[in-house]
C-alpha positions as CSV (number, residue, x, y, z in Angstrom):
1,M,-21.1,-28.1,6.0
2,V,-21.4,-27.1,9.3
3,A,-18.9,-24.1,9.0
4,F,-20.8,-22.9,5.7
5,G,-24.3,-22.8,7.7
6,V,-22.7,-21.0,9.9
7,A,-21.0,-18.4,7.1
8,R,-24.8,-18.5,5.3
9,H,-26.5,-17.4,8.5
10,E,-23.9,-14.9,9.7
11,I,-24.0,-13.2,6.2
12,I,-27.7,-13.1,6.2
13,F,-28.0,-11.7,9.6
14,Q,-25.5,-8.8,8.6
15,A,-27.7,-8.2,5.6
16,R,-30.8,-8.1,7.4
17,T,-29.3,-5.4,10.1
18,K,-28.3,-3.7,7.1
19,L,-24.5,-4.0,8.5
20,L,-23.6,-5.4,5.6
21,F,-25.2,-2.7,3.2
22,G,-23.3,-0.3,6.0
23,G,-20.0,-1.5,5.5
24,V,-20.0,-1.4,1.9
25,V,-21.5,1.6,1.6
26,L,-18.4,2.8,4.3
27,A,-16.0,1.3,2.1
28,V,-16.8,3.0,-1.2
29,V,-17.7,6.3,0.3
30,F,-14.0,6.2,2.5
31,T,-12.4,5.9,-0.7
32,L,-13.5,8.5,-2.5
33,L,-13.3,10.8,0.4
34,L,-9.6,9.9,1.0
35,G,-9.1,9.6,-2.8
36,Y,-9.1,13.4,-3.1
37,I,-6.4,13.7,0.3
38,T,-2.8,13.8,-0.9
39,G,-1.4,14.9,2.3
40,L,2.6,15.8,3.0
41,Q,3.2,16.4,-0.7
42,A,5.0,20.3,0.2
43,R,7.6,18.2,2.4
44,R,10.9,18.5,0.8
45,I,12.6,15.4,1.0
46,R,16.2,15.1,1.7
47,H,19.0,12.6,0.7
48,I,17.0,10.7,-2.4
49,P,18.7,8.0,-4.2
50,V,19.2,9.1,-7.8
51,G,21.4,8.0,-10.7
52,L,23.2,9.7,-13.2
53,Y,24.5,8.1,-16.7
54,Q,27.3,10.3,-18.2
55,E,28.7,9.8,-21.5
56,E,32.6,9.9,-21.5
57,G,34.5,13.0,-22.2
58,I,31.4,14.5,-22.5
59,L,32.2,17.0,-19.7
60,R,34.9,18.0,-17.5
61,T,32.9,17.6,-14.6
62,A,30.0,15.3,-13.3
63,A,26.4,16.7,-14.0
64,L,25.3,15.4,-10.7
65,A,26.9,15.2,-6.6
66,D,25.8,14.1,-3.5
67,N,24.4,16.8,-1.9
68,E,21.2,17.3,1.0
69,D,18.2,16.7,-1.4
70,M,20.2,13.2,-3.1
71,L,22.5,10.4,-3.2
72,V,23.9,10.0,-6.4
73,T,25.1,6.8,-8.1
74,Q,27.1,6.3,-11.8
75,F,26.2,4.0,-14.0
76,P,27.9,2.5,-17.1
77,T,25.6,2.8,-19.4
78,S,22.0,4.1,-19.9
79,E,19.9,1.0,-20.1
80,A,21.8,0.3,-16.5
81,L,20.2,3.6,-15.5
82,L,17.0,2.7,-16.9
83,E,17.2,-0.6,-15.1
84,A,17.5,0.7,-12.0
85,V,14.6,2.8,-11.9
86,R,12.2,0.2,-12.9
87,N,14.2,-1.6,-10.7
88,G,13.4,0.5,-7.5
89,T,17.3,1.1,-6.7
90,V,16.9,4.8,-7.8
91,I,13.6,6.9,-7.4
92,G,15.4,8.7,-10.6
93,G,18.6,9.9,-12.7
94,L,20.1,12.0,-15.2
95,I,21.1,10.3,-18.5
96,V,23.7,13.4,-20.4
97,Q,25.0,12.1,-23.6
98,S,25.8,13.4,-26.8
99,R,23.4,14.5,-29.5
100,E,23.5,12.5,-33.1
101,G,25.2,14.9,-35.5
102,G,25.3,17.4,-33.3
103,G,27.9,18.9,-30.7
104,R,25.8,19.9,-28.6
105,R,24.7,17.3,-25.6
106,D,21.6,16.2,-24.2
107,L,20.0,15.3,-20.7
108,R,17.3,13.3,-19.9
109,V,15.2,13.2,-16.3
110,V,14.2,9.8,-15.6
111,L,11.8,9.1,-12.8
112,D,9.8,6.7,-11.3
113,D,6.2,7.6,-11.6
114,A,5.2,5.1,-9.6
115,E,6.8,6.6,-6.3
116,G,4.4,9.7,-6.3
117,V,5.8,12.7,-4.0
118,L,9.0,11.1,-4.0
119,A,9.6,10.6,-8.0
120,R,8.2,14.8,-7.6
121,A,11.1,15.5,-5.6
122,A,14.0,13.3,-6.9
123,G,12.6,15.5,-10.6
124,A,13.2,18.7,-9.1
125,A,15.7,17.8,-6.9
126,I,18.0,16.8,-10.5
127,T,16.7,19.6,-12.0
128,R,18.0,22.2,-9.7
129,E,21.3,20.5,-9.7
130,V,21.8,20.7,-13.4
131,V,20.8,24.6,-13.7
132,R,23.2,25.5,-10.9
133,R,26.3,23.7,-12.5
134,S,25.1,24.5,-16.3
135,F,26.4,28.2,-15.6
136,G,29.8,27.9,-16.1
137,A,32.5,26.2,-18.7
138,A,29.2,24.5,-20.0
139,A,26.7,27.2,-20.4
140,G,25.4,27.3,-23.1
141,L,25.6,23.6,-24.3
142,L,22.9,21.5,-22.8
143,D,19.9,20.9,-23.8
144,L,17.1,20.0,-20.9
145,A,14.1,17.8,-22.3
146,D,10.8,19.5,-22.0
147,E,9.5,15.7,-20.5
148,P,11.0,13.6,-18.2
149,I,10.5,9.7,-18.9
150,A,7.8,8.2,-16.9
151,V,9.0,4.7,-16.9
152,R,5.2,3.6,-15.8
153,G,3.6,5.3,-18.2
154,L,1.5,7.7,-15.9
155,D,1.1,11.1,-16.5
156,M,3.0,13.3,-13.6
157,S,1.9,16.8,-14.6
158,S,-1.8,15.6,-14.7
159,E,-3.9,17.0,-11.7
160,A,-4.6,13.6,-10.9
161,Y,-1.4,12.2,-10.9
162,P,-1.2,12.2,-6.3
163,L,-4.5,10.5,-6.6
164,Q,-3.5,7.5,-9.5
165,V,-0.5,7.2,-7.1
166,M,-2.0,6.7,-3.7
167,S,-5.4,4.6,-4.7
168,P,-4.0,1.3,-4.4
169,G,-3.3,2.1,-0.8
170,F,-7.4,2.1,-0.7
171,L,-7.2,-2.0,-0.3
172,P,-5.2,-2.5,2.4
173,V,-7.0,0.9,4.2
174,T,-10.7,-0.9,3.4
175,I,-9.1,-4.4,4.6
176,L,-8.3,-2.3,7.8
177,M,-11.2,-0.6,8.6
178,S,-13.5,-3.3,8.0
179,G,-11.7,-6.6,8.7
180,L,-10.4,-4.4,12.4
181,G,-13.1,-1.9,12.7
182,I,-16.2,-2.7,11.4
183,L,-16.3,-6.5,12.4
184,G,-14.8,-6.3,15.5
185,F,-17.3,-3.8,16.7
186,L,-19.6,-6.4,15.5
187,L,-18.8,-9.8,17.9
188,I,-18.2,-7.7,20.7
189,R,-21.9,-6.6,20.1
190,E,-22.5,-10.3,19.7
191,R,-21.0,-10.8,23.2
192,S,-22.4,-8.5,25.0
193,G,-25.9,-9.5,23.2
194,G,-25.2,-12.6,24.8
195,T,-25.6,-14.1,21.0
196,I,-22.4,-15.7,21.0
197,Y,-23.3,-17.9,24.3
198,E,-26.3,-19.3,22.7
199,L,-24.7,-20.1,19.5
200,A,-22.1,-21.7,22.3
201,M,-25.1,-24.4,23.0
202,A,-25.7,-25.5,19.3
203,P,-24.7,-29.1,18.7
204,V,-21.7,-28.8,17.0
205,H,-17.8,-28.3,17.8
206,R,-16.6,-24.5,18.3
207,I,-13.9,-24.9,15.6
208,W,-17.0,-24.4,13.0
209,I,-18.4,-21.6,14.3
210,V,-15.4,-19.9,14.5
211,L,-14.8,-20.9,10.6
212,G,-17.9,-20.1,9.4
213,K,-17.5,-16.6,11.2
214,L,-14.7,-16.2,9.3
215,A,-15.7,-17.6,5.9
216,A,-18.9,-14.5,6.4
217,S,-16.6,-12.3,6.9
218,T,-14.2,-13.2,4.4
219,I,-16.9,-13.0,2.0
220,I,-18.0,-9.5,2.4
221,L,-14.9,-8.1,3.0
222,F,-13.7,-9.4,-0.8
223,I,-17.3,-7.4,-1.7
224,Q,-16.1,-4.2,-0.6
225,L,-12.6,-5.0,-2.4
226,A,-14.1,-5.8,-5.1
227,L,-16.3,-2.5,-5.7
228,V,-12.8,-0.6,-3.8
229,T,-11.1,-1.8,-7.2
230,L,-13.6,-1.0,-9.3
231,L,-13.3,2.8,-8.6
232,V,-9.6,2.8,-8.9
233,V,-9.2,0.8,-12.1
234,Y,-12.5,3.0,-14.1
235,L,-13.1,5.8,-11.5
236,F,-9.7,6.8,-10.9
237,Q,-7.9,5.4,-14.5
238,V,-5.1,3.5,-12.9
239,R,-4.2,0.3,-14.8
240,I,-3.5,-2.7,-13.0
241,T,-0.4,-4.1,-15.1
242,G,0.3,-7.4,-12.6
243,S,-1.5,-10.6,-12.2
244,L,-4.9,-10.8,-10.7
245,W,-3.6,-13.6,-9.3
246,A,-1.1,-12.4,-7.0
247,L,-3.6,-9.5,-6.1
248,G,-6.4,-11.4,-4.6
249,L,-4.1,-13.9,-2.8
250,V,-2.2,-10.7,-0.9
251,C,-6.2,-9.8,0.1
252,L,-7.2,-12.6,1.1
253,S,-3.9,-13.3,3.1
254,T,-4.4,-10.1,4.8
255,A,-8.1,-10.3,5.3
256,V,-8.0,-13.4,7.2
257,G,-4.9,-11.9,9.3
258,F,-7.3,-8.8,10.4
259,I,-10.4,-11.2,10.8
260,G,-8.3,-13.2,13.1
261,L,-7.4,-10.0,15.2
262,A,-10.5,-8.7,15.9
263,L,-12.1,-12.5,16.7
264,A,-9.4,-11.7,19.2
265,A,-10.0,-8.7,20.9
266,S,-13.9,-9.2,20.4
267,A,-13.0,-12.2,23.1
268,L,-10.6,-9.6,25.2
269,F,-12.2,-6.7,25.3
270,R,-16.0,-6.6,27.0
271,S,-16.8,-2.9,25.6
272,E,-17.1,-1.1,21.9
273,L,-15.3,1.6,24.0
274,S,-11.9,-0.5,25.5
275,F,-11.7,-1.4,21.5
276,R,-11.7,1.8,20.9
277,L,-9.1,2.7,23.3
278,V,-6.8,0.1,22.5
279,L,-7.3,-1.1,19.4
280,G,-8.4,2.4,17.6
281,L,-5.8,5.3,18.2
282,P,-3.2,3.0,19.0
283,V,-3.2,0.6,16.6
284,M,-5.2,1.5,13.5
285,Y,-4.5,5.2,12.8
286,P,-0.4,4.6,13.4
287,M,-0.6,1.6,11.0
288,M,-2.5,3.2,7.9
289,M,-0.3,6.5,8.4
290,L,3.1,4.1,8.6
291,S,2.3,1.8,6.2
292,G,3.2,3.3,2.8
293,I,-0.6,4.3,1.7
294,T,-0.4,8.4,1.8
295,Y,3.4,9.0,1.5
296,P,6.4,6.6,0.6
297,V,8.1,4.8,3.6
298,R,11.4,5.6,2.1
299,G,10.7,9.2,2.4
300,M,10.0,8.9,5.9
301,P,12.8,9.4,8.9
302,E,14.7,6.1,9.4
303,A,12.9,5.2,13.2
304,L,9.7,5.4,11.5
305,Q,11.0,3.1,8.7
306,R,12.2,0.8,11.2
307,I,8.6,0.7,12.9
308,A,6.6,0.9,9.2
309,S,9.1,-2.7,7.9
310,V,7.5,-4.7,10.8
311,L,3.8,-3.9,9.7
312,P,1.8,-6.2,7.9
313,L,-0.1,-3.5,6.2
314,T,3.3,-2.4,5.0
315,W,4.0,-5.5,3.7
316,T,0.1,-5.8,2.2
317,T,0.6,-1.8,0.3
318,S,4.0,-2.9,-1.0
319,A,3.0,-5.4,-2.9
320,I,-0.3,-4.3,-4.2
321,R,1.7,-1.2,-5.4
322,D,4.1,-3.8,-6.8
323,V,0.9,-5.6,-8.5
324,F,-0.8,-2.4,-10.1
325,F,2.5,-0.4,-11.5
326,R,5.0,-2.9,-11.5
327,G,3.9,-6.0,-13.4
328,A,4.1,-8.5,-10.4
329,G,3.2,-11.7,-10.5
330,V,3.2,-14.2,-7.0
331,G,6.5,-14.6,-7.4
332,D,7.5,-11.4,-7.1
333,V,5.6,-11.0,-4.3
334,A,6.3,-14.4,-2.9
335,G,8.3,-12.6,0.1
336,E,5.2,-10.6,1.0
337,L,3.0,-13.1,0.9
338,W,4.8,-15.5,3.5
339,K,5.3,-12.6,5.9
340,L,1.5,-12.3,5.6
341,S,1.1,-16.1,5.9
342,I,2.3,-16.3,8.6
343,F,0.7,-13.4,10.6
344,S,-2.5,-14.7,9.2
345,L,-2.1,-17.9,10.8
346,V,-1.4,-16.4,14.2
347,M,-3.7,-14.5,13.9
348,I,-6.8,-17.2,12.7
349,V,-4.9,-19.4,16.0
350,A,-5.5,-16.8,18.9
351,G,-8.7,-15.6,17.6
352,G,-10.2,-19.3,17.4
353,L,-8.9,-20.2,20.9
354,L,-9.9,-16.7,22.7
355,V,-13.2,-17.2,20.8
356,G,-13.4,-20.6,22.1
357,R,-12.7,-20.0,25.7
358,L,-15.8,-17.3,25.4
359,M,-18.0,-20.0,24.5
360,Q,-16.8,-22.0,27.2
361,G,-17.9,-19.4,29.5
362,R,-14.3,-18.4,30.5
């Protein structure tokens, strides 16, 4: 009940001072603005993993081969290739088989339409290689289908396609900006204004004050996430194919972790300037750029992929995309949930201890 009272007081305080309204408006405006940034769309990506199913005896040579743009894996059946694309083993592929009732051959490009710019690059690389190899003995015998198979159902020819693919990333961005940025500044302001020391004089244990602040911040952040999700689903027309429980658990574990980090930062830094210098450019922006929100991690240089693999926001982005596009449930994102839970636990313990010491005047 004590923690509930602190949380209620915190929410009312933020509502009266317009911080709650400002945070919600910022999340919505940022989502709308970021929604129209495609970024890095023109960059040519190398060594894209693609697959090939070629009916035996249909051509004298393979329709695709390894080159600087793609790495080719052959599959025994067209169904195996389609399943590999759905599982994310390859980004796209090519199916070469005989047309029923005739001597001509059909070519069909298969793409994972949830991969955005990476899928487009795979389609372009496959098409270039097919056109190059079509001149020769096989000329005139191959028909390239007008449209590739988009296994997620997204319209890759639409101008809104990059926006739709990027949209699920708006949730982790909201968590990062509001959970770490806005709440971190608010807690530092409480410290400089002496409010945190006044709370320390209350006849309750400090743990309840910390838990109350955590609960209030989580509730406020979930209001923002709910609004962003509504924008993604109804304005940007992105359908959630997976479990809402999985989506909620991923967002909750991430939010708690970054709020814990904000608590720890507010206890360590004495001013907003020092907070910006340490957690702004060195932490927040690299995490946002490397987590796969605006550009796929698999398309980055190997060194950056290693860095991205240990960032909590990368785990969040990967899990949310799986829920949106791949129909993932709680079990499918269990690996990311475990890592995010450990991150959250460490951050909450660290933030609670540091804020507790701060309230003791140390």
